[in-house]
C-alpha positions as a LaTeX table, in Angstrom:
\begin{tabular}{lrrr}
\hline
Residue & $x$ (\AA) & $y$ (\AA) & $z$ (\AA) \\
\hline
Met1 & 76.08 & $-11.15$ & $-230.22$ \\
Arg2 & 74.78 & $-14.10$ & $-228.23$ \\
Ile3 & 76.83 & $-15.79$ & $-225.53$ \\
Asp4 & 75.68 & $-19.06$ & $-223.99$ \\
Ile5 & 77.44 & $-19.90$ & $-220.73$ \\
Leu6 & 77.40 & $-23.56$ & $-219.63$ \\
Thr7 & 78.11 & $-24.08$ & $-215.95$ \\
Ile8 & 77.12 & $-26.13$ & $-212.92$ \\
Leu9 & 76.94 & $-22.94$ & $-210.83$ \\
Pro10 & 74.80 & $-20.43$ & $-212.78$ \\
Glu11 & 73.86 & $-18.53$ & $-209.62$ \\
Leu12 & 77.54 & $-17.72$ & $-209.10$ \\
Ile13 & 77.77 & $-16.11$ & $-212.54$ \\
Glu14 & 74.43 & $-14.25$ & $-212.55$ \\
Ser15 & 75.48 & $-11.38$ & $-210.28$ \\
Pro16 & 78.47 & $-10.03$ & $-212.24$ \\
Leu17 & 76.39 & $-10.08$ & $-215.44$ \\
Ala18 & 73.75 & $-7.83$ & $-213.86$ \\
His19 & 76.01 & $-4.83$ & $-213.24$ \\
Ser20 & 78.23 & $-2.22$ & $-214.86$ \\
Ile21 & 79.31 & $-2.45$ & $-218.51$ \\
Ile22 & 77.76 & $-5.86$ & $-219.14$ \\
Lys23 & 74.42 & $-4.72$ & $-217.73$ \\
Arg24 & 74.39 & $-1.69$ & $-220.03$ \\
Ala25 & 75.35 & $-3.79$ & $-223.07$ \\
Arg26 & 72.51 & $-6.20$ & $-222.31$ \\
Glu27 & 70.01 & $-3.36$ & $-221.84$ \\
Lys28 & 71.03 & $-1.82$ & $-225.19$ \\
Gly29 & 70.69 & $-5.18$ & $-226.95$ \\
Ile30 & 74.36 & $-5.32$ & $-227.89$ \\
Val31 & 74.79 & $-8.71$ & $-226.26$ \\
Glu32 & 72.46 & $-11.52$ & $-225.18$ \\
Ile33 & 73.80 & $-13.71$ & $-222.40$ \\
His34 & 72.09 & $-16.98$ & $-221.54$ \\
Leu35 & 73.12 & $-19.13$ & $-218.59$ \\
His36 & 72.59 & $-22.89$ & $-218.80$ \\
Asn37 & 72.82 & $-25.24$ & $-215.85$ \\
Ile38 & 74.61 & $-28.40$ & $-216.95$ \\
Arg39 & 72.93 & $-30.28$ & $-214.09$ \\
Asp40 & 69.61 & $-29.92$ & $-215.94$ \\
Tyr41 & 71.00 & $-32.38$ & $-218.51$ \\
Ala42 & 72.27 & $-34.99$ & $-216.05$ \\
Phe43 & 70.78 & $-38.48$ & $-216.25$ \\
Asn44 & 70.30 & $-39.54$ & $-212.64$ \\
Lys45 & 67.94 & $-38.21$ & $-209.99$ \\
His46 & 70.83 & $-36.61$ & $-208.08$ \\
Lys47 & 71.78 & $-34.46$ & $-211.11$ \\
Gln48 & 75.33 & $-35.81$ & $-210.91$ \\
Val49 & 77.70 & $-34.25$ & $-213.46$ \\
Asp50 & 81.05 & $-35.53$ & $-212.19$ \\
Asp51 & 82.71 & $-38.79$ & $-213.16$ \\
Tyr52 & 86.06 & $-40.52$ & $-213.09$ \\
Ala53 & 88.40 & $-39.43$ & $-215.85$ \\
Phe54 & 88.07 & $-41.38$ & $-219.09$ \\
Gly55 & 91.31 & $-43.33$ & $-219.38$ \\
Gly56 & 92.04 & $-43.15$ & $-215.65$ \\
Gly57 & 93.81 & $-40.65$ & $-213.48$ \\
Ala58 & 93.22 & $-39.12$ & $-210.07$ \\
Gly59 & 90.28 & $-36.87$ & $-209.23$ \\
Met60 & 86.88 & $-36.29$ & $-210.74$ \\
Val61 & 86.06 & $-34.49$ & $-213.99$ \\
Met62 & 82.86 & $-33.18$ & $-215.52$ \\
Ala63 & 81.12 & $-36.01$ & $-217.37$ \\
Ile64 & 80.73 & $-35.86$ & $-221.14$ \\
Glu65 & 77.05 & $-36.87$ & $-221.36$ \\
Pro66 & 75.32 & $-33.78$ & $-219.92$ \\
Ile67 & 77.74 & $-31.44$ & $-221.68$ \\
Asp68 & 77.21 & $-33.22$ & $-225.01$ \\
Leu69 & 73.41 & $-33.10$ & $-224.61$ \\
Leu70 & 73.43 & $-29.39$ & $-223.87$ \\
Ile71 & 75.87 & $-28.45$ & $-226.65$ \\
Ser72 & 73.92 & $-30.63$ & $-229.12$ \\
Lys73 & 70.68 & $-28.88$ & $-228.14$ \\
Leu74 & 72.21 & $-25.43$ & $-228.59$ \\
Thr75 & 73.96 & $-26.20$ & $-231.89$ \\
Ala76 & 70.70 & $-27.61$ & $-233.28$ \\
Glu77 & 69.10 & $-24.20$ & $-232.67$ \\
Arg78 & 71.85 & $-22.01$ & $-234.22$ \\
Asn79 & 75.39 & $-22.04$ & $-235.58$ \\
Tyr80 & 78.19 & $-21.08$ & $-233.20$ \\
Asp81 & 81.38 & $-19.36$ & $-234.23$ \\
Glu82 & 83.27 & $-20.79$ & $-231.25$ \\
Ile83 & 82.70 & $-23.35$ & $-228.50$ \\
Ile84 & 85.20 & $-22.28$ & $-225.88$ \\
Tyr85 & 86.33 & $-24.25$ & $-222.85$ \\
Leu86 & 87.61 & $-21.97$ & $-220.09$ \\
Thr87 & 90.65 & $-23.67$ & $-218.59$ \\
Pro88 & 93.91 & $-22.54$ & $-216.95$ \\
Asp89 & 95.98 & $-24.41$ & $-219.55$ \\
Gly90 & 94.29 & $-22.79$ & $-222.55$ \\
Glu91 & 95.46 & $-19.97$ & $-224.81$ \\
Thr92 & 95.79 & $-16.74$ & $-222.81$ \\
Phe93 & 92.90 & $-14.32$ & $-223.33$ \\
Asp94 & 94.30 & $-11.03$ & $-224.61$ \\
Gln95 & 93.15 & $-7.94$ & $-226.50$ \\
Arg96 & 93.73 & $-9.54$ & $-229.90$ \\
Met97 & 91.50 & $-12.47$ & $-228.98$ \\
Ala98 & 88.90 & $-10.11$ & $-227.51$ \\
Asn99 & 88.78 & $-8.15$ & $-230.77$ \\
Arg100 & 88.44 & $-11.34$ & $-232.81$ \\
Leu101 & 85.68 & $-12.75$ & $-230.61$ \\
Ala102 & 83.83 & $-9.40$ & $-230.60$ \\
Thr103 & 83.01 & $-9.94$ & $-234.29$ \\
Ser104 & 81.35 & $-13.31$ & $-233.57$ \\
Glu105 & 77.61 & $-13.82$ & $-233.76$ \\
Asn106 & 77.26 & $-16.74$ & $-231.33$ \\
Ile107 & 79.66 & $-18.14$ & $-228.75$ \\
Ile108 & 79.41 & $-20.94$ & $-226.20$ \\
Leu109 & 81.55 & $-20.70$ & $-223.04$ \\
Leu110 & 81.98 & $-23.92$ & $-221.08$ \\
Cys111 & 83.05 & $-23.30$ & $-217.49$ \\
Gly112 & 85.16 & $-26.09$ & $-216.04$ \\
His113 & 84.85 & $-27.49$ & $-212.54$ \\
Tyr114 & 86.47 & $-30.24$ & $-210.46$ \\
Lys115 & 89.72 & $-31.27$ & $-212.23$ \\
Gly116 & 88.29 & $-30.14$ & $-215.55$ \\
Val117 & 86.20 & $-31.94$ & $-218.15$ \\
Asp118 & 86.32 & $-35.39$ & $-219.66$ \\
Gln119 & 89.04 & $-35.43$ & $-222.34$ \\
Arg120 & 86.46 & $-36.44$ & $-224.95$ \\
Val121 & 84.77 & $-33.04$ & $-224.49$ \\
Arg122 & 88.07 & $-31.33$ & $-225.31$ \\
Asp123 & 88.75 & $-33.63$ & $-228.25$ \\
His124 & 85.32 & $-33.60$ & $-229.93$ \\
Leu125 & 83.16 & $-30.69$ & $-228.78$ \\
Ile126 & 85.44 & $-27.72$ & $-228.15$ \\
Thr127 & 86.82 & $-25.42$ & $-230.86$ \\
Arg128 & 89.15 & $-23.40$ & $-228.58$ \\
Glu129 & 90.55 & $-23.54$ & $-225.05$ \\
Val130 & 91.03 & $-20.19$ & $-223.34$ \\
Ser131 & 92.61 & $-19.14$ & $-220.06$ \\
Ile132 & 91.21 & $-15.95$ & $-218.56$ \\
\hline
\end{tabular}
């Protein structure tokens, strides 16, 4: 199984993946986990990934452009069973979902930030929204 994690804070996620059960699974080759920094796909020199919400609204959201570039790059390299956006208002992660996802070959996990992601990401790029 391969899991690609898209985030603007990869250093925050690295530590838990280097210990305990996940560490042993990685060492045995059961799972490959790749962290991708969304900022690496930003257009401007400041690596800005936030933007005003498409269609208005208060607060900033993650812009669609860097997320789209990164997901397009990854999906050009391999087929993904799921592209999951981790959000509090998604479907609750439970044992049934864990069992179903465990049979997947490739999964992308998009970690939200700010007030979430641009609605176009949810409408056009994501196959499932999950709350953990």
